[in-house]
C-alpha positions in Angstrom: 117.3 157.3 73.8 120.5 156.3 75.7 123.8 155.5 74.0 127.0 153.7 75.2 130.4 153.2 73.6 131.6 149.7 73.1 133.9 149.9 76.1 131.2 151.3 78.3 128.7 148.6 77.3 131.2 145.9 78.0 132.2 147.6 81.3 128.5 147.7 82.4 128.0 143.9 81.7 131.4 143.0 83.3 130.5 144.9 86.4 127.1 143.2 86.7 125.1 146.3 85.7 123.1 145.1 82.7 120.3 147.6 83.4 122.7 150.3 82.3 121.8 149.1 78.8 118.1 149.9 79.1 117.1 152.3 76.3 120.4 151.8 74.4 119.6 151.7 70.7 120.9 149.2 68.2 123.3 150.7 65.7 125.9 149.8 63.0 128.1 147.9 65.5 125.5 146.7 68.0 122.6 144.1 67.7 120.6 142.7 70.6 119.1 139.2 70.6 116.4 138.2 73.2 117.6 134.5 73.2 120.5 132.3 72.0 120.5 131.2 68.4 118.7 127.9 67.9 121.3 125.8 66.1 118.9 122.8 66.1 117.1 124.4 63.2 118.5 125.4 59.8 116.8 128.8 60.1 118.6 129.4 63.4 122.0 128.5 61.9 121.3 130.8 59.0 120.4 133.7 61.3 123.7 133.3 63.2 125.7 133.3 60.0 124.0 136.2 58.3 124.2 138.4 61.4 128.0 137.6 61.9 128.7 138.1 58.2 126.9 141.5 58.2 129.2 142.9 60.9 132.3 141.3 59.3 131.4 143.1 56.0 131.2 146.4 57.8 133.5 147.5 60.7 132.9 144.6 63.1 130.5 144.7 66.0 128.8 143.1 69.0 125.9 140.6 69.1 124.5 140.7 72.7 122.4 137.7 73.5 119.9 137.8 76.3 118.6 141.4 75.8 115.2 142.0 74.2 114.3 145.2 72.3 111.2 147.3 71.5 110.5 150.1 69.1 109.2 153.3 70.7 106.4 155.0 69.0 108.5 158.2 68.6 111.7 156.4 67.6 112.7 154.5 64.5 115.3 152.5 66.2 115.1 149.3 68.4 116.2 149.9 71.9 117.0 147.5 74.8 114.0 147.0 76.9 114.0 143.7 78.8 116.7 141.3 80.0 116.6 137.6 79.5 119.9 136.1 80.7 120.2 132.4 80.4 122.3 129.5 81.7 125.5 128.9 79.8 124.4 125.4 78.8 121.8 127.0 76.4 124.5 128.2 74.0 127.2 125.9 72.9 129.9 128.4 71.7 132.0 125.7 70.1 129.0 124.7 68.0 128.5 128.4 67.1 132.1 128.5 65.8 131.7 125.3 63.9 128.6 126.5 62.2 130.2 129.8 61.2 133.3 127.9 59.9 131.0 125.7 57.8 128.8 128.3 56.2 130.9 131.5 55.9 133.5 132.1 53.3 136.0 133.4 54.0 136.1 132.5 57.7 135.4 135.3 60.2 137.2 135.9 63.5 134.7 135.8 66.3 135.4 135.9 70.0 132.9 135.3 72.8 132.4 136.7 76.3 130.1 135.5 79.1 128.8 138.1 81.6 127.1 137.1 84.8 123.8 138.8 85.9 124.0 138.7 89.7 120.7 140.4 90.2 118.7 137.9 88.2 120.5 134.8 89.4 119.4 134.9 93.0 116.3 132.6 92.7 117.8 129.8 90.6 120.8 128.9 88.4 123.5 131.4 87.4 122.3 133.4 84.4 124.5 135.1 81.8 124.6 137.3 78.8 126.6 136.1 75.8 128.4 138.7 73.7 129.8 137.6 70.3 132.5 140.1 69.1 132.9 140.0 65.4 136.1 141.3 63.7 135.8 143.1 60.4 137.1 141.1 57.4 140.2 142.7 55.7 139.3 144.8 52.8 141.2 142.6 50.4 139.0 139.6 51.5 135.6 141.3 51.3 132.8 140.2 51.0 131.9 137.4 53.4 129.4 135.1 51.8 126.8 132.8 53.5 127.1 129.8 51.3 123.5 128.7 51.7 120.2 130.5 51.4 117.1 129.9 53.5 113.8 129.1 51.7 110.2 130.0 52.7 110.0 126.8 54.7 113.0 127.7 56.9 115.2 125.1 55.2 118.6 125.5 53.6 118.6 125.9 49.8 121.3 126.3 47.2 122.5 129.9 46.8 124.6 132.6 48.3 123.7 135.5 50.6 125.8 138.7 51.2 124.5 140.4 54.3 125.5 143.9 55.4 124.7 146.4 58.1 122.4 149.3 57.1 122.3 151.5 60.2 120.8 149.4 63.0 119.5 146.7 60.6 121.0 143.7 58.8 120.0 143.6 55.2 121.0 141.8 52.0 123.1 143.3 49.3 121.0 143.6 46.1 121.8 141.2 43.3 122.7 144.1 41.0 125.4 145.2 43.5 126.7 141.6 43.8 126.9 141.3 40.0 128.8 144.6 39.8 131.3 143.5 42.5 132.0 140.3 40.6 132.7 142.1 37.4 134.8 144.7 39.1 136.8 141.9 40.7 137.4 140.3 37.3 138.7 143.5 35.9 141.0 144.1 38.9 142.3 140.5 38.7 143.5 141.2 35.1 145.1 144.5 36.1 147.0 143.4 39.3 150.0 141.1 39.7 149.1 137.6 41.0 150.8 138.2 44.4 148.5 141.1 45.2 145.5 138.8 45.0 146.6 136.6 47.9 145.0 137.6 51.2 147.7 139.0 53.5 147.2 136.3 56.2 147.9 133.6 53.5 151.1 135.0 52.1 153.2 133.3 54.8 152.2 129.8 53.6 153.5 127.0 55.8 156.4 129.0 57.4 154.6 129.8 60.7 153.8 126.1 61.2 157.4 125.1 60.3 158.6 127.6 62.9 156.4 126.0 65.6 157.7 122.6 64.6 161.4 123.7 64.6 161.0 125.3 68.1 159.5 122.1 69.4 162.4 120.0 67.9 165.1 122.2 69.3 163.5 122.1 72.8 162.8 118.3 72.6 159.1 118.9 73.2 157.8 116.5 70.5 155.9 114.4 73.0 155.3 117.1 75.6 152.0 119.1 76.0 152.8 122.7 75.1 151.1 126.1 74.7 152.6 128.2 71.8 152.2 131.9 71.0 153.0 133.4 67.6 152.9 136.8 65.9 153.3 137.6 62.2 153.1 140.7 60.0 150.8 140.7 57.1 153.5 139.3 54.8 157.2 138.3 55.2 159.4 141.4 55.3 162.0 141.8 52.6 164.0 143.8 55.0 165.8 142.7 58.1 163.9 143.5 61.3 165.2 146.9 62.4 167.4 146.8 65.5 167.3 143.0 65.6 171.0 142.6 66.7 171.4 146.0 68.3 172.4 146.3 71.9 169.9 149.1 72.4 167.3 147.3 70.2 165.8 143.8 70.2 168.9 141.9 71.3 169.5 144.3 74.2 165.8 144.2 75.3 165.8 140.3 75.2 169.0 140.2 77.2 167.7 142.6 79.8 164.0 141.9 79.9 161.7 144.3 81.9 159.7 141.5 83.5 156.6 141.9 85.6 158.2 140.1 88.6 161.8 139.2 89.1 160.9 135.8 90.5 157.8 135.4 88.2 157.0 133.2 85.2 158.5 134.8 82.0 161.0 134.4 79.2 163.9 136.2 80.9 167.4 135.2 80.0 169.0 134.8 83.4 171.7 132.4 82.4 173.0 133.9 79.2 171.2 131.6 76.8 170.4 134.2 74.1 171.8 132.9 70.8 171.6 133.5 67.1 169.3 131.1 65.3 168.7 131.3 61.5 169.8 134.9 61.6 167.3 135.7 64.4 167.4 135.6 68.2 166.5 132.6 70.3 166.3 132.0 74.1 165.7 128.3 74.9 165.2 127.2 78.5 164.0 123.8 79.5 160.5 124.9 80.3 160.0 127.8 77.8 161.5 129.4 74.7 161.1 132.5 72.5 162.4 133.0 68.9 162.4 136.2 66.8 163.2 135.7 63.2 164.8 138.4 60.9 161.6 138.6 58.9 159.6 139.6 61.9 157.9 136.2 62.6 157.9 135.7 66.4 157.3 132.3 68.1 157.3 131.3 71.8 156.2 128.3 73.8 155.9 126.9 77.3 155.5 123.3 78.5 152.2 122.3 80.2 153.7 120.2 83.0 154.9 120.7 86.5 157.9 122.7 85.2 155.8 125.6 84.0 152.1 125.9 83.2 151.1 123.2 85.8 153.5 124.5 88.4 152.4 124.1 92.0 149.2 122.2 91.0 149.3 118.8 92.6 148.6 116.3 89.8 146.1 113.5 90.2 146.7 110.1 88.8 145.4 110.8 85.3 145.2 114.6 85.0 147.4 117.6 85.4 145.9 120.9 86.3 146.8 124.2 84.6 147.9 126.9 87.1 145.8 129.9 86.2 148.2 132.4 87.5 151.2 130.9 85.6 149.4 130.7 82.2 148.1 134.3 82.7 151.5 135.7 83.5 153.3 133.9 80.8 150.7 135.0 78.2 151.0 138.7 79.3 154.8 138.5 79.3 154.8 137.2 75.7 152.6 140.1 74.5 154.7 142.6 76.4 157.6 141.5 74.2 155.6 141.1 70.9 153.5 144.2 71.1 156.1 146.6 72.5 159.4 145.2 71.1 158.7 143.7 67.7 155.4 144.9 66.2 156.3 148.6 66.2 159.3 147.9 64.0 157.3 146.5 61.0 154.5 148.8 59.7 151.1 147.3 58.7 148.6 144.9 60.2 149.8 142.0 62.3 148.1 138.8 63.5 148.6 136.9 66.8 148.1 133.2 67.2 147.9 130.6 70.0 148.4 126.9 69.4 147.8 124.1 71.9 149.3 120.7 71.3 148.9 117.4 73.1 146.6 118.6 75.8 144.4 115.5 75.7 145.4 111.8 75.9 145.7 109.5 78.9 146.8 112.3 81.2 144.8 115.4 80.0 145.5 118.9 81.2 142.5 120.5 83.0 141.5 124.1 83.7 139.3 125.4 86.5 137.7 128.8 87.0 139.1 131.1 89.7 142.6 132.1 90.7 145.9 130.4 91.0 146.1 129.9 94.8 146.2 126.5 96.2 142.6 126.4 97.4 141.5 126.8 93.8 143.1 123.5 92.9 140.4 121.8 94.9 137.6 123.1 92.7 136.2 121.2 89.7 138.3 121.5 86.6 137.4 120.9 82.9 139.3 118.7 80.4 140.1 120.1 77.0 137.5 119.6 74.2 140.3 118.9 71.7 143.9 117.6 71.8 145.1 120.5 69.5 143.8 124.0 69.3 144.8 126.8 66.8 143.3 130.3 66.8 144.3 133.7 65.4 143.1 137.3 65.7 144.1 140.7 64.4 146.7 142.1 66.7 145.6 145.1 68.9 149.2 146.2 69.7 148.1 146.5 73.3 149.7 143.7 75.6 146.8 143.8 78.1 144.2 143.5 75.4 146.0 140.9 73.3 146.7 138.8 76.4 143.0 138.8 77.0 142.3 137.7 73.4 144.7 134.8 73.8 143.3 133.7 77.2 139.7 134.0 75.9 140.6 131.5 73.2 142.6 129.3 75.5 139.7 129.2 78.1 137.2 128.3 75.3 139.2 125.1 74.7 138.1 124.0 78.2 134.6 125.5 78.1 135.5 127.8 81.0 134.5 131.5 81.2 137.6 133.7 80.9 135.9 136.2 83.1 136.5 133.8 86.0 140.2 134.6 85.8 140.9 137.1 88.7 143.5 139.0 86.6 140.9 139.7 83.9 138.8 142.9 84.0 136.5 143.6 81.1 138.6 142.8 78.0 142.0 143.2 79.5 144.6 141.4 81.6 145.6 143.9 84.2 149.4 144.2 84.5 149.2 146.0 87.8 147.5 142.9 89.4 150.2 140.6 88.2 153.0 142.9 89.4 151.4 143.0 92.9 151.5 139.2 93.4 
C-alpha cells in the first residue's frame, strides 16, 4: 500500500503524474471520488455537504474527484485504482460553493484546484482532476452541521446531520454524542463571559468593511473597479501594534520596501507619501494604496484599469483585460508585507481576505489563462461571474502560499484555472520567477 503526503500528492497532480497516486490509501485527510458530485439531485448535494463537513470537523482534508478506488482482499482500506479525469464543464465549482453555503452551518472555507491529465487528454477534450481543499473549522465554532437530512428516497428531509472522519471513512456522530455536546455547550455558556462566545472571525464586526470604504474614499475610487486585500488578527488588539512607528520597525520597512523588482508593480513609497492615518501608517498613490492600523488591521488596494491591473493590455471597446503578471506581482508584494512585516507582531490566528468591487458593468474586466506577455492578450478571456467578490481564508503566514490562495479565489471569479498562471507551481506563487522578469 503506497502513501503520499499532501504536498507530494498535489505535486504529482500538478506535474501531470496522476498515476503516482495508484495504490495510495484513503485516510483521515484524503478521500477519492470516481466522478464529480451530481448537484442535480438532492442526494448528490447532500453527499457533497456531508463529505466537506466531515473534513471541517476534523483537521481539514482533500477531496480528489476523478479517482476511483478498490478494496484489496488483504487490506481494510480503499486505495486509488483507476483514473477518470473529466472536462471542467462537468463540475460547476461556483455551484459547489453555493450549495455548501446553503446547507452548512457555520460556513466552511473550501478552495478548489484543477489539475490537467495530459496522458489521458490526447484522444479528445482536455481532462482534469478536481481537488477540493477543506479547511478545518476553528475549535470555537465546532461542529459544522448539515442542516438537512436525506431520506430513504434520496430526498431532503427536515433534520440535522453531524458528519466526522473516522480513519478513512466519513461517518455520522451518534445522537447520544450530539445530545451531550449540546448540554456541555449550555453549561459552558453559563460559565463564560459573553464575549468569549463570539467566534474570533466575527469579533471585528463591521470595522474591516469600513476600512475598505475609507480607503476607497481617500483614494477617490468610489466609481473605479478595484481589487482589495485585507489581513486581520482573530480580534482587535488592545495594544498598539509593536514597532508601528519605529524606524527599524514597520514605518522603516514601509519607507524602504524590499520589493521584488525596482521597476515592478508594488506598493513602494518612491515619492515620500508615507503618512500617519488614524494613528496608523498609510501610503496612497493614484493607482494603489496600503494602510496599516494600530490594532493590526491591514488593508490595501489597486485599481483595475490601465494605470495598474490592466497595464499594457490593449482595451477593446467594451472590456478591459487584466494583466496576469501585474495582478500576480501585486498580490505577492502585498503578502510579503502582511506575512513578514505585520502578522509576526500579533500572536494568534489571522485571516486574509480579497475583495473585488465593480468588475462587471458596461465595461467588464476580463481574465485569460496564460501569462502576461503581449501575445496572451490575443487569447480568449472570461468576464467576471459577479460584480463584487469577497472571500477569506486562514492565513498561512507564508507569502508564496497566501498569494496562491488569493489568486485561486480571484481566478474562480472568472472561471479560469489558476494553474494556468505561469508563476504558479503547485500551491505557491514562486517569488524567484517574478524576480527574474
